[in-house]
C-alpha positions, 0 to 999 in steps of 0.5 A: 318143792314149792309150786307157784300159787294159783291166782285164777282158775276158769272151768272150760269145756270138756272138764278142763281148767284154764289156770293162771299162776303167780308166775304169769303162766297160763296153763290148761289142766285136764281133769277128766282122768280124775273124775272117777269113783264116788268122790271125784265122780261128783265133778261130772256134774257141771254145777259142782265142777264150776265151783272150782276156786284157787287154793294156794298152789292148787285148786279145790271144789266146794265139796272138798275135792282138790288136785295135788299141787305137783300134778296140777302144775307139772301135768298142765299144758302151758298155752302157746306164748301165753295165748289161749286157743279161743276157738275151743270155747264159747263166745261168752267164755272167750269174752270172759277170759279176754277181759280177765287177762286184760285185768290181770295184765293191767294191775297184776291182780285178779278181779275175782278168784271163784268162778260162779 
């Protein structure tokens, strides 16, 4: 099965990802169950975790870790009505996400793919 392309990914609190797919769906994916062992355990470091970027139908990190496209899409939870619960993130993260959503809604493209 082909899965939709990831057009934006934003690391958020508690090792979760806020993902926008080409379908317009916004979903939350919990990476915690994957952060085990030597290879994926590197993602426990916030500096490494924050290197996440879109890669086709999935996401990847600078060191090469990735999530299988079917797991990323099927195990992520759609945000209710496309709205994200902004009470669970910092004010700075809230502003960044709101601005990103406005940009995507305005022109249908993402202003940046990688999260610094």
